[in-house]
N, C-alpha and C positions, 0 to 999 in steps of 0.2 A: 501443504499450503501454508502461507505464512500465518502467524497468529494475529488475531484482532485483539489488540491490547485492551484489556479489561481490568478493573481494579483487583479482581481475584488473581490476576497473574503476577501482580506485584512487580511487573517490569518497569524500569525506570531508565531514561536516557539522560545523562547529565549534560549533554551538549545543548548550548543555547547559541542561537544566532545574535549578532550584535543588535538586532531588532527585538530581542527577547522571545522569539518564537520557541514554542514548547512542544513537546512530545508527551501527551497526556493519554490516560486511558479513555476509552469510549464509555460513557455512562447512559447514553440516550439508547433506549431500546429500538427506537426507529432507525437510528444511524447504524447500530449494530446489525440490524436487519438488512438495512442497505449494503452494508459491507459483505454480509453473508451472501446475499443475492448477487453481488459484483463477482465475488470469488466463484459462485456456481456458473455464472456466464463464462468466466475465463476457462473453467474446466470444461464446459461443453463446447465452447467455440474455438479453443486453442489446444488444451491438453488432449482432448478425445479426438480432435481432428489431425491426424498424423501429417497432412499436407502442411497446415497452417503452423503446427508445431515445429515441423522442419524448418519453415521459414524463420520462425521466431528464434529458434535454436541458433540458427546462422547469425542472426542479427546481434543477438545477445553475445554470442562467442567473440564478436569483434570489439565489444566494449571493453574498458579496463577490467581486469580480473579473468576475462577470457572464459566465463562460465556460461554455459547455455541456459535457456530459459526454463527447461525442464528441471535442471539442477537447482536453480535459483527458487523456483516454485516449490520444490521439495525441501528447502533449507529449513529445518526446524528452529534456526536461531533468527529468522527474519520476523519482525514484529511491525505491524501497521497501527499507528497511533492517531490521535486526534490534535489538530493544532487549532486552538480558539482564534487565531488571526483571521478577521473577517475581510482583509484585503483582497478584492477579486483579481488582482494581478498575481496573486500567489495560489498555486494549486497544491503544491506539496514540496517537501524537502526530504532528501535522503542523506543519511549519514551512517556509514558502515553498513550494518544490517538492519538499520531502523528507517522507517518510512513514516512521515507524519502528513496527513491530509488536512487542508484548511477548511475551517468551518463553512465557508460560503459554498463549498461544493455540496453541502448537505441541504441548502436552502433553495437551490436552483435546480429543478427536477431535469433541466436540460443540459446542465453543466458537464456531465459526464457522457453525454451522448456523442 
């Protein structure tokens, strides 16, 4: 599973968008718990369901990099971080093996549904 970026991991991404978006560690316990819960849903609904996993693997293998979903999900170099940008038009950003999720996703309980 990807790492949930926390201060103790000392993971830093130096990339910044022109708008100054950042990849910060999660420090809020409720947000960390939401991430853990989301990862567990992915495990139960995708990883452990071989039919869905097969479909996801095919879709991911067609993306640049040609890695299937299971390979990406097991990659220990992937980190999910927090982006304090409150713009509801921005859900997240990826850069190499880093993913950042925008703060507004954690304020709206229906945003990820």
